[in-house]
C-alpha positions as CSV (number, residue, x, y, z in Angstrom):
1,X,84.4,-21.8,4.6
2,X,85.8,-19.3,2.2
3,X,86.6,-15.6,1.9
4,X,83.6,-13.5,2.7
5,X,82.8,-10.4,0.7
6,X,82.7,-7.1,2.5
7,X,79.0,-6.2,3.3
8,X,77.7,-3.6,0.9
9,X,74.6,-2.6,-1.0
10,X,74.5,-4.4,-4.3
11,X,74.6,-1.8,-7.1
12,X,70.9,-1.1,-7.9
13,X,70.0,-4.6,-6.8
14,X,68.0,-3.4,-3.8
15,X,69.4,-5.8,-1.2
16,X,72.6,-6.4,0.8
17,X,75.2,-8.9,-0.2
18,X,76.6,-10.1,3.2
19,X,78.9,-12.5,1.4
20,X,78.4,-15.5,-0.9
21,X,78.1,-18.1,1.8
22,X,74.4,-18.9,2.1
23,X,73.4,-17.0,-1.0
24,X,71.4,-18.9,-3.6
25,X,73.4,-20.2,-6.5
26,X,71.1,-18.6,-9.0
27,X,71.7,-15.2,-7.3
28,X,75.5,-15.7,-7.6
29,X,75.0,-16.5,-11.3
30,X,72.8,-13.5,-12.1
31,X,75.1,-11.2,-10.1
32,X,78.0,-12.4,-12.3
33,X,75.8,-12.0,-15.3
34,X,75.1,-8.4,-14.4
35,X,78.9,-7.7,-14.1
36,X,79.5,-9.3,-17.6
37,X,76.6,-7.3,-19.1
38,X,78.0,-4.0,-17.9
39,X,81.1,-4.7,-20.0
40,X,79.4,-6.4,-23.0
41,X,76.3,-4.6,-24.4
42,X,75.5,-7.6,-26.6
43,X,74.3,-9.6,-23.6
44,X,70.5,-9.9,-23.3
45,X,68.5,-12.1,-21.0
46,X,65.4,-14.2,-21.9
47,X,63.1,-16.2,-19.6
48,X,59.6,-17.8,-19.9
49,X,57.4,-16.4,-17.1
50,X,60.1,-17.2,-14.5
51,X,61.8,-13.9,-14.0
52,X,61.9,-14.1,-10.2
53,X,62.3,-17.9,-10.1
54,X,65.5,-17.7,-12.2
55,X,66.7,-14.6,-10.4
56,X,66.5,-12.4,-13.5
57,X,64.6,-9.8,-11.5
58,X,68.1,-8.8,-10.3
59,X,69.2,-8.3,-13.9
60,X,66.0,-6.5,-14.8
61,X,66.6,-3.8,-12.2
62,X,69.8,-2.7,-13.9
63,X,69.0,-3.6,-17.5
64,X,65.2,-3.2,-18.0
65,X,65.6,-2.8,-21.7
66,X,67.8,-5.9,-22.1
67,X,65.5,-8.6,-20.6
68,X,62.6,-10.4,-22.3
69,X,60.0,-12.4,-20.5
70,X,58.1,-14.3,-23.3
71,X,55.5,-15.8,-20.9
72,X,54.9,-19.6,-20.6
73,X,56.4,-20.3,-24.0
74,X,59.8,-22.0,-23.7
75,X,59.8,-22.9,-27.4
76,X,59.4,-19.3,-28.4
77,X,62.1,-18.2,-25.9
78,X,64.7,-20.5,-27.6
79,X,63.7,-19.6,-31.1
80,X,63.7,-15.9,-30.2
81,X,67.2,-16.3,-28.7
82,X,68.3,-17.9,-31.9
83,X,67.0,-14.9,-33.9
84,X,68.8,-12.4,-31.7
85,X,72.0,-14.4,-32.0
86,X,71.9,-14.2,-35.8
87,X,71.9,-10.4,-35.4
88,X,75.1,-10.3,-33.3
89,X,73.6,-10.4,-29.8
90,X,74.6,-12.8,-27.0
91,X,71.3,-14.1,-25.6
92,X,71.2,-15.9,-22.3
93,X,68.2,-18.1,-21.8
94,X,67.4,-18.9,-18.2
95,X,65.0,-21.8,-17.7
96,X,64.5,-24.6,-15.2
97,X,65.8,-27.9,-16.4
98,X,62.4,-29.5,-16.4
99,X,60.9,-26.7,-18.5
100,X,63.8,-26.7,-21.0
101,X,62.4,-30.1,-22.1
102,X,59.5,-28.3,-23.7
103,X,61.9,-26.6,-26.1
104,X,64.0,-29.6,-27.1
105,X,63.1,-29.3,-30.8
106,X,63.9,-25.6,-30.9
107,X,67.3,-26.2,-29.2
108,X,68.1,-28.8,-31.9
109,X,66.9,-27.1,-35.0
110,X,67.0,-23.4,-34.3
111,X,70.1,-23.1,-32.2
112,X,72.4,-26.2,-32.4
113,X,71.9,-26.8,-36.1
114,X,73.0,-23.3,-36.9
115,X,75.8,-23.3,-34.2
116,X,74.5,-20.1,-32.8
117,X,76.1,-18.5,-29.7
118,X,73.1,-18.9,-27.3
119,X,73.8,-19.5,-23.6
120,X,71.5,-21.8,-21.6
121,X,71.5,-21.2,-17.9
122,X,69.8,-24.4,-16.6
123,X,68.4,-23.9,-13.1
124,X,67.1,-26.6,-10.8
125,X,69.4,-29.2,-12.3
126,X,69.2,-32.5,-10.4
127,X,67.0,-33.0,-7.3
128,X,64.8,-30.1,-6.4
129,X,63.2,-31.1,-3.1
130,X,59.5,-30.4,-2.4
131,X,58.5,-29.0,-5.9
132,X,57.2,-32.5,-6.9
133,X,58.1,-35.2,-9.3
134,X,57.7,-33.1,-12.5
135,X,60.3,-30.5,-11.3
136,X,63.3,-32.7,-10.8
137,X,66.0,-31.9,-13.4
138,X,67.0,-35.4,-14.2
139,X,67.3,-35.5,-18.0
140,X,69.2,-32.5,-19.3
141,X,72.7,-34.1,-19.4
142,X,71.2,-36.9,-21.4
143,X,69.2,-34.9,-23.9
144,X,71.8,-32.2,-24.5
145,X,74.9,-34.2,-24.8
146,X,73.9,-35.9,-28.0
147,X,73.3,-32.6,-29.8
148,X,76.0,-31.7,-32.2
149,X,77.7,-28.3,-31.4
150,X,76.3,-28.2,-27.9
151,X,78.6,-27.6,-24.9
152,X,77.3,-29.0,-21.6
153,X,78.9,-27.9,-18.3
154,X,78.2,-28.1,-14.6
155,X,80.2,-26.5,-11.8
156,X,81.3,-27.9,-8.5
157,X,80.8,-24.6,-6.7
158,X,79.9,-20.9,-7.1
159,X,83.4,-19.9,-8.1
160,X,83.4,-22.3,-11.0
161,X,79.9,-21.3,-11.9
162,X,81.0,-17.7,-12.6
163,X,83.8,-19.0,-14.8
164,X,81.4,-21.3,-16.7
165,X,79.0,-18.4,-17.4
166,X,81.9,-16.4,-18.9
167,X,82.9,-19.5,-20.9
168,X,79.4,-19.9,-22.3
169,X,79.1,-16.2,-23.3
170,X,82.5,-16.2,-25.0
171,X,81.9,-19.4,-26.8
172,X,81.1,-19.1,-30.6
173,X,78.3,-21.6,-30.4
174,X,75.6,-23.0,-28.1
175,X,76.6,-23.7,-24.6
176,X,74.9,-24.6,-21.3
177,X,75.7,-24.4,-17.7
178,X,73.6,-26.4,-15.3
179,X,73.3,-25.7,-11.5
180,X,71.2,-27.0,-8.7
181,X,68.6,-25.5,-6.5
182,X,70.3,-24.6,-3.2
183,X,72.8,-22.3,-1.5
184,X,76.3,-21.5,-2.4
185,X,79.2,-23.2,-0.5
186,X,81.0,-20.0,0.6
187,X,84.2,-20.8,-1.3
188,X,86.7,-18.1,-2.1
189,X,85.6,-16.2,-5.3
190,X,88.1,-15.1,-7.9
191,X,87.9,-11.3,-8.4
192,X,87.1,-11.7,-12.1
193,X,85.5,-14.5,-14.1
194,X,87.6,-16.2,-16.8
195,X,86.8,-18.5,-19.6
196,X,87.8,-22.1,-18.9
197,X,89.8,-24.3,-21.3
198,X,87.1,-25.9,-23.4
199,X,86.5,-29.6,-22.5
200,X,89.2,-29.7,-19.8
201,X,88.5,-31.5,-16.5
202,X,90.2,-30.9,-13.2
203,X,92.2,-33.6,-11.4
204,X,91.6,-32.8,-7.7
205,X,93.4,-35.8,-6.2
206,X,95.8,-38.5,-7.5
207,X,95.2,-42.2,-6.8
208,X,96.3,-45.6,-8.0
209,X,93.5,-48.0,-7.0
210,X,90.1,-46.2,-7.4
211,X,89.1,-43.2,-9.6
212,X,85.9,-41.3,-8.8
213,X,84.9,-39.1,-11.7
214,X,82.1,-36.7,-10.7
215,X,80.4,-33.6,-12.1
216,X,78.4,-30.8,-10.5
217,X,77.0,-31.1,-6.9
218,X,78.5,-34.6,-6.2
219,X,82.1,-33.5,-6.7
220,X,82.5,-32.4,-3.1
221,X,80.8,-35.5,-1.9
222,X,83.3,-37.5,-4.0
223,X,86.2,-35.6,-2.4
224,X,84.9,-36.4,1.1
225,X,84.4,-40.1,0.2
226,X,87.9,-40.3,-1.2
227,X,89.4,-38.9,1.9
228,X,87.7,-41.6,3.9
229,X,88.9,-44.3,1.5
230,X,92.4,-42.9,1.7
231,X,92.3,-43.2,5.5
232,X,91.6,-46.9,5.0
233,X,94.6,-47.3,2.7
234,X,92.6,-47.2,-0.6
235,X,94.4,-44.8,-2.9
236,X,91.6,-42.8,-4.6
237,X,91.8,-40.3,-7.5
238,X,89.1,-37.7,-7.9
239,X,88.3,-35.9,-11.1
240,X,86.0,-32.9,-11.4
241,X,84.8,-33.4,-15.0
242,X,83.4,-29.9,-15.4
243,X,82.2,-30.8,-18.9
244,X,79.8,-33.5,-19.9
245,X,80.5,-32.4,-23.5
246,X,83.1,-32.1,-24.8
247,X,84.3,-34.7,-22.3
248,X,88.0,-34.6,-21.3
249,X,88.7,-38.1,-22.7
250,X,92.5,-37.7,-22.5
251,X,92.5,-37.0,-18.7
252,X,89.8,-39.6,-18.0
253,X,91.6,-42.4,-19.9
254,X,94.9,-41.4,-18.4
255,X,93.5,-41.6,-14.9
256,X,91.6,-44.8,-15.6
257,X,94.7,-46.6,-16.9
258,X,96.4,-46.0,-13.5
259,X,93.6,-47.6,-11.4
260,X,91.6,-50.8,-11.1
261,X,88.2,-49.3,-10.4
262,X,86.3,-46.3,-11.9
263,X,83.1,-44.8,-10.3
264,X,81.2,-42.0,-12.0
265,X,78.8,-39.8,-10.0
266,X,76.1,-37.4,-11.3
267,X,72.8,-36.0,-10.1
268,X,71.0,-36.9,-13.3
269,X,69.6,-39.9,-15.0
270,X,72.1,-42.8,-15.5
271,X,70.6,-43.7,-18.9
272,X,72.5,-41.8,-21.5
273,X,73.9,-39.3,-19.0
274,X,77.4,-38.3,-17.8
275,X,78.3,-41.8,-16.6
276,X,77.4,-43.2,-20.1
277,X,79.7,-40.6,-21.6
278,X,82.6,-41.7,-19.4
279,X,82.0,-45.4,-20.3
280,X,82.0,-44.4,-24.0
281,X,85.3,-42.6,-23.5
282,X,86.9,-45.6,-21.8
283,X,85.7,-47.8,-24.6
284,X,87.1,-45.4,-27.2
285,X,90.3,-45.1,-25.3
286,X,90.9,-48.9,-25.2
287,X,90.5,-49.1,-21.4
288,X,89.2,-52.7,-20.8
289,X,90.8,-53.8,-17.6
290,X,88.9,-51.8,-15.0
291,X,85.7,-52.5,-13.2
292,X,83.2,-49.6,-13.4
293,X,80.1,-48.4,-11.6
294,X,77.8,-45.5,-12.6
295,X,76.0,-43.6,-9.8
296,X,73.1,-41.4,-10.6
297,X,69.3,-41.4,-10.7
298,X,67.4,-44.5,-11.8
299,X,65.1,-44.9,-14.7
300,X,61.8,-44.1,-12.8
301,X,60.4,-40.7,-12.0
302,X,61.9,-39.5,-8.8
303,X,59.4,-38.9,-5.9
304,X,59.0,-35.6,-4.0
305,X,61.1,-35.3,-1.0
306,X,63.9,-33.2,0.7
307,X,67.1,-33.0,-1.3
308,X,69.3,-34.5,1.4
309,X,66.9,-37.4,1.9
310,X,66.7,-38.2,-1.8
311,X,70.4,-37.9,-2.3
312,X,70.8,-40.4,0.6
313,X,68.2,-42.7,-0.9
314,X,69.9,-42.8,-4.3
315,X,73.5,-43.1,-3.0
316,X,74.6,-39.6,-4.0
317,X,76.0,-38.5,-0.7
318,X,79.6,-38.9,0.5
319,X,78.5,-42.0,2.5
320,X,76.7,-43.4,-0.5
321,X,79.7,-43.0,-2.8
322,X,82.0,-44.5,-0.1
323,X,79.7,-47.5,0.2
324,X,79.5,-48.0,-3.5
325,X,83.2,-48.0,-3.9
326,X,83.6,-50.5,-1.1
327,X,81.0,-52.7,-2.7
328,X,82.8,-52.4,-6.1
329,X,86.2,-53.4,-4.6
330,X,84.7,-56.2,-2.6
331,X,85.1,-54.7,0.9
332,X,81.5,-53.6,1.7
333,X,80.7,-53.7,5.4
334,X,77.5,-55.1,6.7
335,X,74.8,-52.3,7.0
336,X,74.1,-51.0,10.5
337,X,70.6,-51.3,12.1
338,X,70.1,-47.5,11.4
339,X,71.0,-48.0,7.7
340,X,68.7,-51.0,7.4
341,X,65.8,-49.1,8.9
342,X,66.3,-46.1,6.6
343,X,66.5,-48.4,3.6
344,X,63.4,-50.2,4.6
345,X,61.5,-46.9,5.0
346,X,62.8,-45.6,1.7
347,X,61.8,-48.8,-0.2
348,X,58.2,-48.3,1.0
349,X,58.0,-44.8,-0.4
350,X,56.1,-44.5,-3.7
351,X,58.2,-43.6,-6.8
352,X,57.0,-40.6,-8.9
353,X,55.1,-42.8,-11.4
354,X,53.2,-44.3,-8.5
355,X,52.2,-40.8,-7.2
356,X,50.0,-39.8,-10.2
357,X,52.3,-36.8,-10.6
């Protein structure tokens, strides 16, 4: 899919990098973190009994004196990071999305209130497959975006992920980068990470009838859906938002004023999440003559299941986005027998709150 790296032994990592395609996203992130830490001695890593789960064992092999595992104490991890930041360090806190919820109060009062430069690497953002209802990372967009001073980002691929880590660490305040469980896409990696312009989205495709505004994993699904819509004569713009906060209101409003329909896509809860932020931006920008649809996770606890199956169930695949756009513009085709069968089976599955999880 993209440029493969030359096979070599990772420096002190203890395993071979045969290329980024097929490498776990968290490994890509930590590998880039090691590169940044070699050049910036202020960088330290913190986790809460999840050194291997977050990939920080890679970091530990090279910097055993610059990593802190505080045990199952996420609240302490965040407050500890705040303290280190006040002393001039650049702490990076690596936690699963679902476990960051435990430290909500500390993120608000100890980090965001003081506008401290703490980086939050939020692993397992979105749907996490067979780890169970409690491990889906559904709520982080919503509970982070309303915090003053907090920057909230999510990459479309591993190349953007390395740039977002650099952006977080250079930012003079709290910042988060959220990434899913899963493998990298194998895109071409830039040789060096660079800080992204704060709060600036990326227009991937122009369009005059529909705009799909997506963030994180769904971006490439949105691109695929848009290509299919274009083949049917439906001019479709695609925006990679990059930032949930600060949101690129200027670009989003500009694109929305050129189309008749706006669809947002996120792998997170719809209530108060990225789609809500876009609707607020449209309202503030005086965009009142477009029809909108927010795609994301519903208000119940999501059941356990394979990522691909759950994404299909909740309409977060290229096919789901395509069908949602067609419904919005009034051109929805009748579902096939296979689609009706799948929908029937999915509707009989218990939701998370029915599983006793």
